C-alpha positions in Angstrom: -38.0 -3.9 95.8 -38.3 -7.5 94.8 -40.8 -6.6 92.2 -38.2 -4.3 90.6 -35.5 -7.5 90.2 -38.4 -9.8 88.6 -39.4 -6.9 86.1 -35.4 -6.7 85.1 -35.1 -10.2 85.1 -38.4 -10.7 83.0 -36.7 -8.1 80.2 -33.1 -9.9 80.4 -35.2 -13.2 79.7 -37.4 -11.6 76.6 -34.2 -10.2 75.1 -32.8 -13.5 75.3 -35.2 -14.8 73.7 -36.1 -12.7 70.9 -32.1 -12.4 70.4 -32.1 -16.6 70.2 -35.1 -16.1 67.4 -33.9 -13.8 65.4 -30.3 -16.4 65.5 -32.5 -19.1 64.4 -34.2 -17.7 61.5 -30.7 -16.7 60.4 -29.0 -19.8 60.4 -32.4 -21.4 59.2 -32.2 -18.7 55.7 -28.6 -19.6 55.5 -29.2 -23.6 55.6 -31.8 -23.3 53.1 -30.0 -21.0 51.0 -26.9 -23.2 51.0 -29.2 -26.5 50.2 -30.6 -24.7 47.1 -27.3 -23.7 45.8 -25.9 -27.2 46.4 -28.9 -28.4 44.8 -28.2 -26.7 41.5 -24.8 -26.6 41.3 -25.4 -30.6 41.4 -28.6 -30.2 38.4 -25.7 -28.1 36.5 -23.0 -31.1 37.3 -25.3 -34.0 36.0 -26.4 -31.8 33.3 -22.5 -31.0 32.0 -21.3 -34.2 33.0 -20.5 -37.7 31.3 -23.9 -39.8 31.0 -23.8 -43.2 32.5 -26.3 -44.4 30.2 -25.9 -45.7 27.0 -27.8 -42.8 24.5 -27.3 -41.5 20.8 -26.4 -38.8 19.1 -22.7 -37.3 18.4 -22.2 -34.9 20.6 -19.4 -36.4 22.0 -15.0 -35.7 23.4 -13.6 -39.2 22.5 -10.3 -40.0 24.6 -8.7 -36.6 24.4 -9.6 -32.9 24.4 -8.8 -32.3 20.7 -10.8 -35.6 19.9 -14.7 -34.0 19.4 -17.8 -34.5 17.5 -19.3 -31.6 18.5 -22.2 -30.6 15.8 -20.1 -32.3 13.4 -21.4 -35.6 12.1 -19.0 -36.7 9.8 -16.5 -36.2 11.8 -18.3 -38.4 14.2 -18.7 -40.9 11.3 -14.7 -41.1 10.8 -14.7 -41.2 14.7 -16.2 -44.6 14.3 -14.7 -45.7 11.0 -11.5 -45.5 13.3 -12.4 -47.2 15.9 -13.9 -50.0 13.8 -10.7 -50.9 12.7 -8.8 -49.8 15.9 -10.7 -52.7 17.2 -10.2 -54.8 14.3 -6.3 -54.6 14.2 -6.4 -55.4 17.9 -7.6 -58.7 17.4 -4.5 -59.1 14.7 -1.9 -57.6 16.7 -2.6 -60.6 19.0 -2.0 -62.8 16.5 1.5 -61.3 15.7 2.3 -61.8 18.9 1.2 -66.1 19.1 3.2 -65.8 15.6 6.2 -64.6 16.9 6.4 -66.7 20.0 5.9 -69.9 18.2 8.6 -69.1 15.9 11.0 -68.1 19.0 9.8 -71.3 20.0 10.4 -73.5 17.5 13.9 -71.9 16.9 14.6 -72.9 20.5 13.4 -76.4 20.3 15.9 -76.4 16.7 18.9 -75.2 18.9 17.9 -77.5 21.4 18.3 -80.8 19.3 21.6 -79.8 18.1 22.9 -79.8 21.6 20.9 -82.6 22.9 23.6 -84.2 25.4 25.3 -88.1 25.1 22.0 -89.1 27.1 18.3 -87.5 26.4 17.2 -87.9 29.8 19.7 -87.3 31.7 22.9 -87.7 33.0 24.6 -90.3 36.0 27.9 -89.0 37.6 29.3 -91.2 40.4 30.7 -89.6 43.1 31.5 -90.8 46.6 29.3 -93.6 45.6 25.9 -91.1 45.2 24.3 -90.6 42.0 24.1 -86.8 41.4 21.1 -86.6 38.4 21.6 -83.3 36.4 18.4 -82.2 34.5 17.8 -81.4 31.0 16.7 -78.1 31.7 19.7 -76.5 33.8 21.1 -74.9 30.9 18.4 -73.2 30.1 18.1 -71.9 33.4 21.8 -70.5 33.2 20.6 -68.5 29.9 18.1 -67.2 30.8 19.5 -63.9 31.4 20.6 -64.1 28.2 17.0 -65.1 26.8 15.5 -62.2 29.3 17.3 -59.7 27.1 17.0 -60.9 23.6 15.4 -59.6 20.6 11.9 -61.8 20.7 11.4 -60.7 24.0 12.1 -57.0 23.7 9.7 -57.2 20.7 7.1 -59.3 23.0 7.2 -56.9 25.9 7.1 -53.9 23.5 4.0 -55.2 21.7 2.3 -56.6 25.3 3.0 -52.6 26.1 0.9 -51.4 22.9 -1.8 -54.2 23.4 -2.8 -52.8 27.1 -3.1 -49.3 26.0 -5.1 -50.5 22.8 -7.1 -52.5 24.9 -7.8 -50.2 27.6 -8.4 -47.2 25.2 -11.4 -49.2 23.7 -12.4 -49.5 26.7 -12.3 -46.1 27.7 -14.3 -45.2 24.2 -17.0 -48.1 25.4 -17.4 -45.6 28.4 -18.3 -42.7 26.8 -21.9 -45.0 26.8 -22.4 -43.4 23.2 -24.3 -46.7 21.1 -22.9 -45.6 17.9 -19.3 -46.2 18.8 -19.7 -49.1 21.2 -21.4 -50.6 18.2 -18.1 -49.5 16.3 -16.1 -51.6 19.0 -18.0 -54.1 18.9 -18.2 -54.5 15.6 -15.0 -54.0 14.9 -13.6 -56.9 17.4 -15.9 -59.0 15.5 -14.6 -58.5 12.4 -11.0 -59.1 13.3 -11.9 -62.2 15.1 -13.4 -63.4 12.1 -10.0 -62.5 10.0 -7.7 -63.4 12.8 -9.6 -65.7 15.1 -9.2 -68.8 13.4 -5.0 -68.3 12.9 -4.8 -68.6 16.5 -4.2 -71.3 18.8 -5.9 -69.9 22.0 -8.7 -69.0 20.9 -9.7 -67.0 24.3 -6.4 -65.2 26.3 -6.8 -65.8 29.5 -4.2 -62.5 30.1 -6.9 -60.2 28.5 -7.7 -57.2 30.2 -10.9 -56.0 28.3 -13.3 -57.6 26.3 
């Protein structure tokens, strides 16, 4: 009797071992297949994705899907010229904003000089034996809302938006890591600074988003 029980137990254990072995082999096979598939997918994506190192060539997609230079050297050369001019005009845009700001400040000074108070520094008013000092800038603070909606400030705001847009577009072009496109942007910016930088009061723009 005990012999039969032992034999039955042995058979059950053998079946469990066989089943476990088959499951383990099947699981290992699935893991190997999945890992191989993942590696192939990564290789494919690295091959087809954006190259994250500086490189040459002219097979690029610049900023937009329709701006492709695939298999067209002439389109690539025209694109480099466009980016060169774009970077140069970007420096001119900064000079334009500065000139407009200087003109507005000069206009404001002339208006303030024509409306000077009796005392140039401050007016003293005696009230209950106390002196109340009125700052000359009080009038400017009251007219803040008027200056906020002025034509000059609206134009400056629009030009600021344009400057930010062009700045980030040039930065994205640089992130293609194409050496020729990057060189076009750098040379264009250099020419723009050579032409317009000498006329600017502030040589370095602290509000610059990218250089």
